[in-house]
Residue frames relative to the residue before (quaternion, step in Angstrom):
aa qw qx qy qz dx dy dz
M 1.0000 0.0000 0.0000 0.0000 0.00 0.00 0.00
S 0.2943 -0.8026 0.4973 0.1479 3.57 -0.52 1.15
S 0.8055 0.1069 -0.0407 0.5814 3.61 1.07 -0.58
P 0.4397 -0.7006 0.4882 0.2784 3.60 -1.03 0.70
T 0.6944 0.4279 -0.2706 0.5113 3.61 1.26 -0.06
I 0.1046 -0.7790 0.6162 0.0496 3.53 -1.30 0.38
T 0.4198 -0.6906 0.5219 0.2728 3.57 -1.06 0.66
S 0.6379 -0.5759 0.3546 0.3684 3.56 -1.13 0.66
D 0.6317 0.5437 -0.3529 0.4253 3.60 1.01 -0.66
K 0.6446 0.4979 -0.3226 0.4823 3.59 1.19 -0.44
V 0.6261 0.5265 -0.3314 0.4700 3.60 1.18 -0.54
E 0.6411 0.5289 -0.3269 0.4500 3.57 0.96 -0.88
G 0.7736 0.2885 -0.2488 0.5063 3.54 -0.80 1.06
T 0.5092 0.6485 -0.4240 0.3747 3.59 1.26 -0.22
T 0.4866 -0.6755 0.4784 0.2795 3.56 -0.96 0.88
V 0.1912 -0.7427 0.6332 0.1047 3.52 -1.20 0.77
Y 0.1701 -0.8001 0.5743 0.0335 3.53 -0.88 1.09
D 0.4545 -0.6264 0.5408 0.3295 3.55 -1.24 0.41
A 0.7341 -0.4475 0.2839 0.4245 3.57 -1.28 0.13
K 0.6802 0.4702 -0.2902 0.4818 3.61 1.21 -0.42
G 0.5932 -0.5987 0.3532 0.4061 3.59 1.29 0.05
G 0.4934 0.6468 -0.4374 0.3831 3.58 1.26 0.21
K 0.4897 -0.6760 0.4652 0.2947 3.56 -0.97 0.83
L 0.2288 -0.7693 0.5859 0.1118 3.56 -0.91 1.04
G 0.7314 -0.2990 0.2617 0.5543 3.55 0.92 -0.90
S 0.4275 -0.6674 0.5203 0.3180 3.53 -1.12 -0.68
I 0.5549 -0.6025 0.4566 0.3472 3.55 -1.25 0.40
D 0.2991 -0.7604 0.5582 0.1440 3.52 -0.75 1.13
N 0.7674 -0.2197 0.1525 0.5827 3.58 0.91 -0.92
L 0.4329 -0.6668 0.5427 0.2710 3.52 -1.35 0.10
V 0.2207 -0.7333 0.6254 0.1498 3.54 -1.17 0.62
I 0.1154 -0.8245 0.5539 -0.0107 3.54 -0.56 1.27
D 0.4452 -0.6673 0.5326 0.2698 3.55 -1.02 0.87
K 0.4265 -0.7400 0.4599 0.2428 3.59 -0.61 1.14
R 0.7014 0.4773 -0.2859 0.4455 3.59 0.99 -0.71
S 0.7732 0.3518 -0.1952 0.4902 3.58 0.79 -0.97
G 0.3881 -0.7246 0.4792 0.3076 3.57 1.16 -0.61
L 0.5375 0.6297 -0.3999 0.3934 3.59 1.27 0.03
V 0.4792 -0.6285 0.5236 0.3181 3.55 -1.17 0.63
R 0.2610 -0.7732 0.5611 0.1384 3.56 -0.80 1.04
Y 0.8151 0.0214 0.0528 0.5765 3.56 0.88 -1.02
A 0.2073 -0.6536 0.6939 0.2197 3.42 -1.46 0.24
A 0.3119 -0.7393 0.5635 0.1964 3.58 -0.78 0.98
L 0.2128 -0.7979 0.5578 0.0833 3.55 -0.40 1.28
E 0.2680 -0.7275 0.6124 0.1550 3.56 -0.83 1.03
F 0.1253 0.8113 -0.5461 0.1666 3.56 -0.51 1.22
G 0.7571 0.3625 -0.2802 0.4657 3.56 -1.07 0.75
G 0.6973 0.4775 -0.3370 0.4150 3.54 -1.29 -0.13
F 0.3715 -0.6920 0.5728 0.2345 3.50 -1.37 -0.32
L 0.8458 -0.0360 -0.0318 0.5314 3.56 -0.77 1.12
G 0.7261 -0.4493 0.2325 0.4657 3.55 1.00 0.86
I 0.6053 0.5337 -0.3622 0.4665 3.60 1.27 -0.07
G 0.8292 0.1728 -0.1536 0.5088 3.54 -0.84 1.02
T 0.4501 0.6756 -0.4668 0.3508 3.56 1.19 0.35
D 0.2681 -0.7324 0.6038 0.1648 3.53 -1.12 0.73
R 0.3929 -0.6769 0.5687 0.2529 3.52 -1.36 0.23
Y 0.1344 -0.7857 0.6031 0.0292 3.54 -0.86 1.05
P 0.2719 -0.7599 0.5590 0.1901 3.62 -0.50 1.06
I 0.1021 -0.7888 0.6062 0.0052 3.53 -0.61 1.20
P 0.4833 -0.6600 0.4754 0.3238 3.63 -0.75 0.94
W 0.5490 -0.6604 0.4092 0.3083 3.57 -0.78 1.06
P 0.6509 0.5320 -0.3510 0.4124 3.66 0.89 -0.74
M 0.6035 0.5742 -0.3585 0.4214 3.62 1.22 -0.30
L 0.6613 0.5119 -0.3077 0.4539 3.59 1.16 -0.50
H 0.0447 -0.7792 0.6251 -0.0066 3.54 -0.94 0.97
Y 0.3734 -0.7485 0.5073 0.2072 3.54 -0.73 1.09
D 0.1454 -0.7762 0.6118 0.0451 3.54 -0.91 1.03
T 0.3564 -0.7709 0.4883 0.2005 3.56 -0.41 1.21
A 0.6249 0.5461 -0.3485 0.4357 3.61 1.06 -0.66
L 0.7208 0.4016 -0.2342 0.5141 3.58 1.07 -0.74
D 0.2554 -0.7709 0.5213 0.2621 3.56 1.27 -0.50
G 0.6743 0.4098 -0.2986 0.5369 3.51 1.02 0.95
Y 0.5757 -0.5829 0.4559 0.3478 3.52 -1.37 0.02
V 0.2037 -0.7529 0.6152 0.1144 3.55 -1.13 0.74
V 0.0762 -0.7765 0.6249 0.0276 3.54 -1.02 0.90
P 0.4652 -0.6799 0.4862 0.2915 3.59 -1.09 0.64
L 0.4738 0.6468 -0.4382 0.4064 3.58 0.82 1.06
D 0.1536 -0.7329 0.6414 0.1668 3.50 -1.35 0.17
A 0.7251 -0.4530 0.2942 0.4272 3.56 -1.29 0.27
E 0.6254 0.5502 -0.3444 0.4330 3.61 1.03 -0.70
R 0.6540 0.5055 -0.3189 0.4637 3.61 0.98 -0.78
L 0.6431 0.5191 -0.3270 0.4583 3.59 1.10 -0.56
D 0.4966 0.6806 -0.4258 0.3299 3.61 1.17 -0.42
N 0.7860 0.2858 -0.1432 0.5292 3.60 0.96 -0.83
A 0.4458 0.7176 -0.4317 0.3161 3.57 1.26 0.19
P 0.5986 -0.5253 0.4413 0.4136 3.59 -1.20 0.39
R 0.1193 0.7888 -0.5925 0.1118 3.58 -0.99 0.87
Y 0.1053 -0.7688 0.6261 0.0764 3.51 -1.34 0.23
E 0.5364 -0.6097 0.4719 0.3433 3.54 -1.24 0.44
R 0.6739 -0.5310 0.3394 0.3856 3.56 -1.18 0.60
E 0.6991 0.4924 -0.2678 0.4440 3.59 0.95 -0.89
T 0.7302 0.3262 -0.2094 0.5626 3.58 1.25 -0.30
Q 0.1014 -0.7662 0.6277 0.0930 3.51 -1.26 0.38
P 0.4774 -0.6640 0.4856 0.3087 3.56 -1.00 0.74
D 0.5205 -0.5452 0.5254 0.3946 3.52 -1.33 0.13
Y 0.2530 -0.8010 0.5255 0.1355 3.57 -0.29 1.24
S 0.1039 0.8121 -0.5591 0.1307 3.57 0.68 1.15
D 0.6658 -0.4755 0.3696 0.4406 3.56 -1.28 0.13
D 0.6221 0.5373 -0.3481 0.4508 3.62 1.03 -0.71
Y 0.6373 0.5130 -0.3209 0.4772 3.58 0.98 -0.85
G 0.6551 0.5325 -0.3031 0.4421 3.56 0.92 -0.94
R 0.6449 0.5163 -0.3223 0.4621 3.57 0.96 -0.84
R 0.6506 0.5145 -0.3182 0.4590 3.60 0.95 -0.85
V 0.6477 0.5039 -0.3224 0.4718 3.59 0.95 -0.83
Y 0.6843 0.4817 -0.2940 0.4619 3.58 0.79 -0.96
E 0.6376 0.5202 -0.3292 0.4631 3.62 1.01 -0.80
H 0.6047 0.5678 -0.3629 0.4245 3.60 0.97 -0.80
Y 0.7600 0.3659 -0.1858 0.5040 3.57 0.96 -0.87
G 0.4800 -0.6918 0.4288 0.3274 3.60 1.27 0.01
V 0.4754 0.6441 -0.4472 0.3989 3.57 1.15 0.66
T 0.4772 -0.6726 0.4896 0.2832 3.56 -1.00 0.85
W 0.4301 -0.7170 0.4982 0.2295 3.57 -0.86 1.01
């Protein structure tokens, strides 16, 4: 790894894997807190076929860990856990309010 930082355009499209190394999806975009500048979520593109019918799953950023061997992010999730996870369609976006954020983080058991 040549640099400890990365630009958002390089993160978008990066593959996300489950803990067993199976592909879950890819990062569609990042949601950044305007005040702190910290990344709150990575919107995981998951489901569908060839990008059609895929939903976006906001995954708390602290859950993603970059794996240099996979050249992607690993999350401690599987497809079944995403079935009941907060999500939205590509054409819509939730109001990323603090209340919404708390619900997303609580779903995954991550401290807000």
